[in-house]
VEXDREN-2710 file (C-alpha; in Angstrom, 1 decimal):
% VEXDREN-2710
k/r/px/py/pz
1/MET/60.0/130.2/-48.5
2/ILE/59.5/130.1/-44.7
3/ARG/61.6/127.6/-42.8
4/ARG/58.4/126.5/-40.5
5/ASP/58.9/122.9/-40.2
6/ALA/62.9/123.9/-39.5
7/LEU/61.5/126.0/-36.4
8/LEU/59.6/123.2/-35.3
9/LEU/62.3/120.5/-35.7
10/GLY/65.0/123.0/-34.2
11/LEU/62.7/123.4/-30.8
12/SER/61.7/119.8/-31.0
13/ALA/65.1/118.8/-30.8
14/ALA/66.0/121.7/-28.2
15/PHE/63.8/120.4/-25.9
16/ALA/63.5/116.6/-26.5
17/LEU/64.1/115.3/-22.9
18/SER/62.4/112.0/-22.9
19/VAL/65.0/110.0/-24.7
20/PRO/68.4/108.4/-22.6
21/ALA/71.2/110.5/-22.5
22/LEU/73.9/109.4/-24.6
23/ALA/77.4/109.0/-22.8
24/LEU/79.8/112.6/-23.0
25/ASP/83.3/111.8/-23.9
26/ARG/83.9/113.6/-20.8
27/ALA/82.4/113.4/-17.2
28/LEU/80.2/117.0/-16.2
29/THR/81.6/118.8/-13.2
30/PRO/79.8/119.4/-10.2
31/GLU/79.5/123.3/-11.5
32/GLU/78.4/121.8/-14.7
33/GLN/75.7/119.9/-13.4
34/GLN/74.3/122.3/-11.0
35/LEU/74.3/125.2/-13.8
36/ILE/72.2/122.5/-15.9
37/ALA/70.3/121.8/-13.1
38/ASP/69.6/125.3/-12.5
39/ILE/68.8/126.3/-15.8
40/GLY/66.1/123.8/-16.0
41/ALA/64.6/124.6/-13.0
42/HIS/64.7/128.2/-13.9
43/ASN/63.0/127.8/-17.1
44/SER/60.2/125.7/-15.6
45/ALA/59.3/128.7/-13.6
46/ILE/58.4/130.9/-16.4
47/ARG/54.7/130.2/-16.6
48/THR/54.6/133.0/-19.8
49/MET/56.7/134.3/-21.8
50/VAL/56.9/136.3/-25.2
51/GLY/59.5/137.9/-27.7
52/ARG/60.9/138.4/-30.9
53/PHE/63.1/135.5/-32.8
54/LEU/65.7/135.8/-35.7
55/GLN/66.2/132.9/-37.9
56/ILE/69.3/133.0/-40.2
57/ASP/69.8/129.9/-42.8
58/THR/72.7/128.4/-44.2
59/ASN/72.8/130.8/-46.9
60/GLY/72.3/133.8/-44.8
61/GLY/68.4/134.5/-45.5
62/ARG/67.0/136.4/-42.5
63/THR/63.4/135.7/-41.0
64/GLU/61.9/137.5/-38.1
65/GLY/58.6/137.2/-36.2
66/THR/57.2/137.4/-32.6
67/PHE/56.4/134.1/-30.3
68/PHE/53.9/133.3/-27.3
69/LEU/54.4/130.7/-24.6
70/GLU/52.2/129.9/-22.2
71/ARG/52.6/126.8/-19.9
72/PRO/51.0/124.3/-20.2
73/ASP/51.0/123.3/-23.7
74/LYS/50.6/126.3/-25.1
75/VAL/52.6/128.4/-28.0
76/ALA/53.0/130.8/-31.0
77/PHE/55.3/131.6/-33.6
78/ARG/53.9/134.2/-35.9
79/TYR/56.4/135.2/-38.6
80/ALA/56.6/139.3/-39.5
81/PRO/54.7/140.4/-42.9
82/PRO/54.9/139.6/-45.7
83/SER/54.4/136.0/-44.4
84/ARG/51.3/135.0/-43.3
85/GLU/52.3/131.9/-41.8
86/GLU/52.0/130.7/-37.9
87/ILE/52.7/127.9/-35.9
88/VAL/50.1/127.6/-33.0
89/SER/50.1/124.9/-30.6
90/VAL/46.3/123.9/-29.2
91/GLY/46.1/120.6/-26.8
92/ARG/47.7/118.0/-28.5
93/GLY/48.3/119.5/-31.7
94/PHE/50.8/121.6/-33.5
95/TYR/49.2/123.6/-36.4
96/VAL/51.0/125.4/-39.1
97/LEU/48.7/127.9/-40.1
98/ASN/48.0/130.2/-43.1
99/ARG/46.4/133.1/-42.6
100/ARG/46.3/134.7/-46.2
101/ASP/44.4/131.5/-47.6
102/GLU/43.0/130.5/-43.7
103/THR/43.8/127.1/-44.0
104/TYR/45.9/124.7/-41.8
105/TYR/47.5/121.4/-41.4
106/ALA/48.5/119.7/-38.4
107/TYR/51.1/117.6/-36.4
108/PRO/50.1/115.8/-33.6
109/GLN/51.6/116.7/-30.3
110/ASP/52.6/113.7/-29.6
111/THR/55.4/113.4/-32.5
112/ILE/57.0/116.6/-31.5
113/PRO/59.2/117.0/-28.7
114/LEU/58.7/120.5/-27.9
115/ARG/55.9/118.8/-26.0
116/GLN/58.5/118.7/-23.3
117/PHE/59.4/122.3/-23.1
118/LEU/55.8/123.4/-22.7
119/GLY/55.1/120.9/-19.5
120/ASP/55.3/121.6/-16.2
121/GLN/59.4/120.6/-15.4
122/ILE/62.5/120.9/-17.7
123/ASN/65.3/118.5/-16.6
124/LEU/67.8/119.0/-19.3
125/LEU/69.9/116.3/-17.4
126/ASP/67.9/113.9/-18.8
127/ALA/68.3/114.8/-22.5
128/ASN/70.1/113.3/-25.2
129/VAL/73.2/115.2/-24.4
130/THR/76.4/114.5/-26.4
131/ASP/78.6/117.9/-25.8
132/VAL/78.8/120.7/-23.0
133/THR/80.8/124.1/-23.3
134/SER/81.0/127.4/-21.5
135/SER/82.5/130.5/-22.5
136/ASP/82.0/134.3/-22.4
137/GLY/79.1/134.1/-19.8
138/TYR/77.1/131.5/-21.9
139/MET/76.8/127.6/-21.4
140/SER/76.2/125.9/-24.7
141/ILE/74.4/122.3/-24.4
142/THR/74.5/120.1/-27.6
143/VAL/71.8/117.7/-27.7
144/ILE/70.8/114.8/-30.8
145/ASP/67.3/113.7/-31.3
146/GLU/65.3/111.9/-33.6
147/THR/62.6/113.8/-34.6
148/VAL/59.6/112.7/-37.0
149/ALA/61.8/114.3/-39.8
150/GLY/65.0/112.5/-38.9
151/THR/67.9/113.2/-36.6
152/VAL/68.7/116.9/-35.6
153/GLN/71.4/118.1/-33.5
154/VAL/71.0/121.2/-31.8
155/SER/73.2/123.5/-29.5
156/LEU/71.3/125.5/-27.0
157/ILE/73.3/128.8/-25.8
158/PHE/72.2/129.8/-22.2
159/ASP/72.9/133.1/-20.3
160/THR/74.9/131.5/-17.4
161/ASP/73.9/135.0/-15.5
162/THR/70.0/134.8/-16.3
163/LYS/69.8/131.2/-16.8
164/ASP/67.5/132.2/-20.2
165/LEU/67.9/130.6/-23.6
166/ALA/69.4/133.3/-26.1
167/GLN/70.1/131.2/-29.0
168/TRP/70.2/127.7/-30.7
169/SER/71.4/126.4/-33.5
170/LEU/70.7/123.5/-35.2
171/ILE/71.7/121.1/-38.3
172/GLU/68.9/119.5/-39.8
173/PRO/68.7/115.7/-41.4
174/SER/69.3/117.0/-44.6
175/GLY/72.5/118.8/-43.4
176/ALA/71.5/122.6/-43.3
177/GLU/72.3/124.7/-40.8
178/LEU/69.9/127.1/-39.1
179/THR/70.3/129.4/-36.0
180/PHE/67.5/131.3/-33.9
181/SER/68.2/133.9/-31.3
182/LEU/65.9/135.2/-29.0
183/TYR/65.2/138.8/-27.7
184/ASP/63.1/141.5/-26.6
185/VAL/61.7/138.8/-24.1
186/GLU/59.4/139.3/-21.7
187/LYS/58.0/137.1/-18.8
188/GLY/55.3/136.8/-16.8
189/VAL/52.8/138.6/-19.1
190/GLU/48.8/138.1/-19.7
191/ILE/48.7/136.7/-23.5
192/PRO/45.0/136.8/-24.9
193/ARG/43.7/133.9/-25.1
194/ALA/42.9/133.9/-29.0
195/PHE/46.5/133.8/-29.7
196/PHE/46.6/129.7/-29.1
197/SER/43.2/129.3/-31.1
198/ILE/42.4/128.4/-34.8
199/PRO/39.6/130.6/-36.1
200/ALA/36.4/128.7/-37.2
201/THR/36.7/129.8/-40.7
202/PHE/40.0/128.2/-41.4
203/LYS/40.1/124.9/-43.2
204/ALA/42.6/121.4/-42.6
205/VAL/44.5/120.5/-45.5
206/GLU/46.4/117.7/-46.1
207/GLN/50.3/118.1/-46.0
END
C-alpha cells in the first residue's frame, strides 16, 4: 500500500512553521542562525519546482514518484506506476486522487501545516526546532509538530552550499520511520495548470 498519508504527514511536520519554537538544549551559533535564515530565504524565492522523490519505509520498501510545486498554494505528488494515486493541493484543500477509480478524498488545507511551505515566506527560525547539526556539507534541522494524526518528528537535511532541501526523515505517531529523498530537481519551470486540478469526472468519497 502506498504511504500517501505518510507523505502528507512528513511534509506537514517538515514545514510547520506556525507553532512556537521549543527550547534547544543549546543556543544556536550566529553562523547557524544565519544559515537557517538563508535557507528560508532561498526556498521562499523558489516560485516553481519539479523533480522526483524516493520514499523508503521502515522495512526497506521503496516507492518513487514525481512532484510539482508552484507558489502560492499549489503542489502535486504523483506516485509512479503501478500506482495511480496522486496528492494535489488546490486552493484551500489537499486531495488524494485515485486515477484508476476516478475518486478523491480531501483534507482541509488549514489542518495540514504544509500550507506554510506553499506560502510566500518560509522562516525555519520560527519552527518547532529541537535539534540542529551540520556535517559533510549538510545541515540537519529536526522539528516536532502536532499534526492531525498526532506528534510527528522530522529531520530536514539541506545542502549548505545550494540551500536546497535534499532529504527528510520522519517518525510517525505510530513509531514507523520513513525517509524521502529529492532528486532531478528543476526550478523556474512552467507547470501546466491541469497538474493542479481535479478532473470534473472524479467523485468525492469519505475517508
